[in-house]
C-alpha positions in Angstrom: 5.8 -31.0 16.4 9.1 -30.0 14.7 7.5 -28.6 11.6 5.3 -26.3 13.6 8.3 -24.6 15.1 10.0 -24.4 11.7 7.0 -22.9 10.0 6.7 -20.4 12.9 10.3 -19.6 12.3 9.6 -19.1 8.5 6.7 -16.9 9.5 8.9 -14.7 11.6 11.6 -14.4 8.9 9.0 -13.7 6.2 7.1 -11.1 8.2 10.3 -9.4 9.6 11.6 -9.1 6.0 8.3 -7.9 4.7 7.5 -5.3 7.4 11.1 -4.1 7.6 10.9 -3.2 3.9 7.3 -2.2 3.4 7.2 0.2 6.3 9.7 2.5 4.7 8.8 1.9 1.0 6.6 5.0 0.8 9.3 7.2 2.3 11.8 5.7 -0.1 9.7 6.2 -3.2 8.9 9.8 -2.2 12.6 10.7 -1.5 14.1 8.8 -4.4 11.6 9.5 -7.2 10.7 13.0 -5.9 7.0 12.3 -6.0 4.2 13.5 -3.8 2.1 11.5 -1.4 -0.7 10.9 -3.9 1.5 9.6 -6.6 3.4 7.4 -4.1 0.1 6.0 -2.9 -0.9 5.2 -6.5 2.4 3.4 -7.1 1.9 1.3 -4.0 -1.4 0.1 -5.6 0.8 -2.2 -7.7 1.7 -4.1 -4.6 -1.9 -4.3 -3.5 -3.0 -5.6 -6.9 -0.3 -8.3 -6.7 -1.5 -9.2 -3.2 -5.0 -9.9 -4.6 -3.6 -12.7 -6.9 -3.3 -15.4 -4.2 -6.7 -16.7 -5.2 -5.3 -17.7 -8.5 -1.8 -18.7 -7.4 -3.2 -20.7 -4.5 -4.6 -23.2 -7.1 -1.2 -23.9 -8.4 0.2 -24.3 -4.9 -2.4 -26.9 -4.3 -1.3 -28.8 -7.4 2.5 -28.7 -6.8 2.4 -28.9 -3.1 2.3 -26.3 -0.4 5.7 -26.9 1.2 7.4 -26.9 -2.3 5.5 -23.7 -3.2 6.7 -22.1 0.1 10.3 -22.7 -1.0 9.6 -21.0 -4.3 7.9 -18.0 -2.7 10.5 -17.5 -0.1 13.3 -17.6 -2.7 11.4 -15.2 -4.9 10.7 -12.8 -2.0 14.4 -12.9 -1.1 15.4 -11.8 -4.6 12.7 -9.2 -4.8 13.6 -7.6 -1.5 17.2 -7.4 -2.5 16.7 -5.8 -5.9 13.7 -3.5 -5.5 15.6 -0.4 -4.4 18.3 -1.0 -7.1 15.7 -0.9 -9.9 13.5 2.0 -8.8 14.6 4.2 -11.7 13.3 1.7 -14.2 9.7 2.5 -13.5 7.9 -0.3 -15.3 10.3 -2.9 -13.9 9.9 -1.4 -10.4 6.1 -1.5 -10.8 6.3 -5.1 -11.9 8.4 -6.0 -8.9 5.9 -4.4 -6.6 3.2 -6.4 -8.2 5.2 -9.7 -7.9 6.1 -8.8 -4.3 2.4 -8.5 -3.5 1.6 -11.7 -5.2 4.4 -13.7 -3.5 3.8 -12.2 -0.1 0.1 -13.0 -0.3 0.7 -16.5 -1.4 3.4 -17.0 1.3 1.0 -15.9 4.1 -1.7 -18.2 2.7 0.8 -21.1 2.5 2.1 -20.6 6.0 -1.4 -20.5 7.6 -2.5 -23.5 5.5 0.5 -25.6 6.4 0.1 -24.8 10.0 -3.6 -25.6 10.0 -2.8 -29.0 8.7 -0.2 -29.8 11.4 -2.6 -30.8 14.1 -6.4 -31.0 14.4 -6.2 -31.2 18.2 -3.9 -28.1 18.6 -5.0 -26.1 15.6 -6.2 -23.2 17.7 -3.0 -22.9 19.7 -0.9 -23.3 16.6 -2.7 -20.5 14.8 -2.6 -18.3 17.9 1.2 -18.6 17.9 1.2 -17.9 14.2 -0.9 -14.8 14.7 1.3 -13.7 17.6 4.5 -14.2 15.6 3.0 -12.2 12.7 2.0 -9.4 14.9 5.3 -9.3 16.7 7.1 -9.1 13.4 5.0 -6.0 12.4 6.5 -4.2 15.4 10.0 -5.7 15.3 10.4 -5.3 11.5 9.6 -1.7 11.6 11.6 -1.0 14.9 14.7 -2.9 13.8 14.9 -1.4 10.3 14.0 2.2 11.3 17.5 3.0 12.6 19.1 1.2 9.6 16.9 3.2 7.2 17.7 6.5 8.8 21.4 5.9 9.2 22.3 3.8 6.1 19.4 4.1 3.6 16.8 1.9 2.0 19.3 -0.2 0.0 20.9 -1.5 3.3 17.4 -2.1 4.7 16.7 -4.2 1.6 19.9 -6.2 2.1 19.1 -6.9 5.8 15.5 -7.9 4.9 16.7 -10.1 2.0 19.1 -11.9 4.4 16.3 -12.4 6.9 14.0 -13.8 4.1 16.9 -16.0 2.9 17.0 -17.5 6.3 13.3 -18.2 6.0 13.9 -19.8 2.6 16.6 -22.1 4.1 14.2 -23.1 6.9 11.4 -23.8 4.3 13.7 -26.3 2.6 14.0 -28.1 5.9 10.2 -28.1 6.3 9.8 -29.6 2.8 12.3 -32.4 3.5 10.7 -33.1 6.9 7.3 -33.5 5.3 8.6 -35.6 2.4 10.5 -37.9 4.8 7.3 -38.2 6.9 5.2 -39.1 3.9 7.8 -41.7 2.8 7.8 -43.3 6.2 4.0 -43.6 6.2 4.1 -45.3 2.8 
């Protein structure tokens, strides 16, 4: 099905952008804010708390539609990935962005798996296996691709690269939304 391929592509973009950034976030915080490992770990808790909000945000996604919500989360993630390193000296804003990043990432992962689960009853297992494979490949690829960029050019360039990748996922999510809307209109 065409939307399966597109959602898998959004998954790849989302996870590459996420892991490319998150892998080096602790190192960036330690080097930029001159903080030790313990304080850096405490700062990263803001992301984790945000990640725990998908229980609440998922209810709104159900109300306004999963595909439409995916457009919103991918757009928000693109902006967050782009601006995070530029605002690290504004502590409370930086902490708020980490919290929002966690919330949007958690909701995005939930949306992707839910949309894929609804694509086909017959092939649900295969589809979710490809989703899992894509996510796990992105863990490795995101870290591996962004490592040389981080070392040679810094975290701000990593953020731009990851924001561009996420923006591509955002554009694909718009296509998914219109495919589903068109499909629903043809059924009616």
